[in-house]
C-alpha positions as CSV (number, residue, x, y, z in Angstrom):
1,M,-35.4,130.5,-39.5
2,L,-37.1,130.5,-36.2
3,Q,-38.8,133.7,-35.0
4,T,-38.3,134.2,-31.3
5,G,-39.9,137.5,-30.8
6,S,-38.4,140.8,-29.7
7,S,-36.7,141.4,-26.4
8,P,-38.5,138.8,-24.3
9,P,-38.2,139.0,-20.5
10,R,-35.3,136.8,-19.2
11,L,-36.0,133.3,-17.9
12,D,-32.3,132.2,-17.7
13,G,-32.0,128.7,-16.2
14,L,-35.7,128.2,-15.6
15,V,-36.8,124.7,-16.5
16,V,-40.2,124.7,-18.2
17,L,-42.0,121.6,-19.4
18,V,-44.5,122.2,-22.3
19,V,-46.9,119.4,-23.2
20,D,-48.1,119.4,-26.8
21,A,-45.2,121.7,-27.7
22,T,-44.6,120.5,-31.3
23,T,-47.4,122.4,-33.2
24,G,-49.4,125.5,-33.0
25,I,-49.5,127.5,-29.8
26,G,-47.5,124.9,-27.9
27,R,-44.7,125.3,-30.4
28,E,-44.8,129.0,-30.3
29,L,-44.7,129.0,-26.5
30,A,-41.7,126.6,-26.4
31,T,-39.9,128.9,-28.9
32,R,-40.6,132.0,-26.9
33,L,-39.6,130.4,-23.6
34,S,-36.3,129.2,-25.2
35,A,-35.6,132.6,-26.6
36,A,-36.1,134.1,-23.1
37,G,-33.4,131.8,-21.8
38,A,-35.5,129.0,-20.3
39,I,-34.5,125.3,-20.6
40,V,-37.5,123.9,-22.3
41,A,-38.6,120.3,-22.1
42,V,-40.5,120.0,-25.4
43,V,-43.1,117.2,-24.8
44,G,-44.7,115.7,-27.9
45,A,-48.1,114.3,-26.9
46,G,-48.7,111.1,-28.7
47,H,-52.3,109.8,-29.2
48,P,-54.3,107.8,-31.7
49,D,-55.9,110.8,-33.3
50,R,-52.5,112.4,-34.1
51,G,-51.6,112.1,-37.7
52,D,-47.8,112.3,-37.1
53,D,-45.1,111.2,-34.7
54,A,-44.9,113.3,-31.6
55,A,-41.4,112.1,-30.6
56,T,-40.0,113.0,-34.1
57,N,-41.7,116.4,-34.0
58,A,-40.2,117.1,-30.5
59,A,-36.8,116.1,-31.7
60,F,-37.0,118.3,-34.8
61,L,-38.2,121.3,-32.8
62,C,-35.4,120.9,-30.3
63,K,-32.8,120.6,-33.1
64,A,-34.1,123.8,-34.6
65,L,-34.0,125.6,-31.2
66,N,-30.6,124.2,-30.4
67,D,-29.2,125.2,-33.8
68,A,-30.4,128.7,-33.0
69,G,-28.3,128.6,-29.8
70,L,-31.2,127.9,-27.5
71,L,-31.7,125.0,-25.1
72,A,-34.5,122.6,-25.5
73,L,-34.7,118.8,-24.8
74,P,-37.2,116.4,-26.5
75,Y,-39.6,114.2,-24.6
76,R,-42.7,112.2,-25.6
77,I,-45.6,110.9,-23.6
78,D,-48.6,108.8,-24.6
79,I,-51.5,111.1,-23.7
80,R,-53.6,108.0,-22.8
81,D,-51.1,107.0,-20.0
82,P,-51.2,109.5,-17.0
83,A,-48.4,107.4,-15.3
84,E,-46.0,108.7,-18.0
85,A,-46.8,112.2,-17.0
86,D,-46.2,111.3,-13.3
87,R,-42.7,110.2,-14.2
88,L,-41.9,113.1,-16.6
89,P,-40.8,115.8,-14.0
90,G,-38.2,113.3,-12.6
91,Q,-36.8,112.5,-16.0
92,I,-36.5,116.2,-16.8
93,A,-34.9,116.9,-13.4
94,A,-32.3,114.3,-14.1
95,D,-31.5,115.8,-17.5
96,A,-31.8,119.6,-16.9
97,G,-32.7,120.3,-13.2
98,P,-35.9,120.6,-11.2
99,V,-39.0,121.7,-13.2
100,N,-40.0,125.2,-12.3
101,A,-43.2,125.3,-14.4
102,A,-45.3,123.0,-16.5
103,V,-47.6,124.1,-19.2
104,V,-50.2,121.8,-20.8
105,V,-51.8,122.9,-24.0
106,L,-55.2,121.2,-24.1
107,P,-57.0,120.2,-27.3
108,A,-59.1,122.8,-29.0
109,P,-62.7,123.0,-27.9
110,D,-64.0,121.1,-30.9
111,A,-61.7,118.1,-30.3
112,P,-63.2,114.8,-29.4
113,G,-64.3,114.6,-25.7
114,E,-62.2,111.4,-25.1
115,L,-59.0,113.3,-26.2
116,L,-59.8,116.2,-23.9
117,R,-60.4,113.9,-21.0
118,A,-57.1,112.1,-21.6
119,F,-55.2,115.5,-21.7
120,R,-56.9,116.6,-18.5
121,A,-55.9,113.3,-16.8
122,V,-52.3,113.8,-17.9
123,S,-52.4,117.4,-16.8
124,A,-53.7,116.4,-13.3
125,A,-51.0,113.7,-13.0
126,L,-48.3,116.1,-14.0
127,A,-49.5,118.8,-11.6
128,A,-49.4,116.2,-8.7
129,A,-45.8,115.2,-9.7
130,L,-44.3,118.7,-9.9
131,P,-41.9,119.8,-7.2
132,A,-43.2,122.1,-4.5
133,G,-43.5,125.7,-5.7
134,A,-43.5,124.8,-9.4
135,R,-46.3,126.4,-11.4
136,H,-48.9,124.3,-13.4
137,I,-50.6,126.1,-16.2
138,E,-53.3,124.8,-18.6
139,H,-54.6,126.5,-21.7
140,T,-57.3,125.6,-24.2
141,P,-56.5,127.3,-27.5
142,G,-59.2,129.6,-28.8
143,G,-59.1,128.3,-32.4
144,S,-60.7,125.2,-33.9
145,A,-58.8,121.9,-33.9
146,G,-55.7,122.2,-36.0
147,P,-52.0,122.7,-35.5
148,D,-51.7,126.2,-36.8
149,T,-54.7,128.2,-35.5
150,T,-53.7,130.9,-33.0
151,T,-56.1,133.6,-32.0
152,A,-55.5,137.0,-30.6
153,G,-56.5,135.6,-27.2
154,D,-53.9,132.9,-27.6
155,R,-51.2,135.4,-28.4
156,S,-52.1,137.5,-25.3
157,W,-52.0,134.3,-23.2
158,L,-48.5,133.5,-24.6
159,R,-47.2,136.9,-23.5
160,S,-48.8,136.5,-20.1
161,V,-47.2,133.1,-19.5
162,V,-43.7,134.4,-20.4
163,D,-44.2,137.6,-18.4
164,G,-45.6,135.7,-15.4
165,L,-42.7,133.3,-15.3
166,A,-40.2,136.2,-15.6
167,A,-41.9,137.9,-12.7
168,D,-41.8,134.7,-10.6
169,A,-38.1,134.3,-11.5
170,A,-37.3,137.9,-10.6
171,R,-39.1,137.5,-7.2
172,A,-37.2,134.3,-6.5
173,T,-33.8,135.9,-7.2
174,S,-34.6,139.0,-5.1
175,R,-35.2,136.9,-2.0
């Protein structure tokens, strides 16, 4: 059973893209955003150092979220190809509506430098491709490399992202 937290702020209808959303803090963020009512584009980040299939992981997470009555759509990008990130907001807009925010979970600090550079290049391409007014957020997890290491700082960051997006949504609807 998925744990979605208690009484999250509402993000109804907000479209949020999360890169590297299939494990660890990215998975937890995607789950929290979905529980808050966001439409989450779960993006599996494929790369040679990955020991599993990013596309399959994205599909499984979306199925679990959808089975819980939440809305999530699976996507996959090759982290070595920033052009894929450039096209991603358009693909998501066609499927779910314009992207309101994109979150990129970067590799842990002890990950190989080449992998971190590839994630940063994809993040920059994604930021440039977002619609005007969409938020771009990057986060480097506090733990060591590994899919299931979440620190207290990471948990605080998760809350701040959800709360910040809810505040943005509330301001937008009050205008």
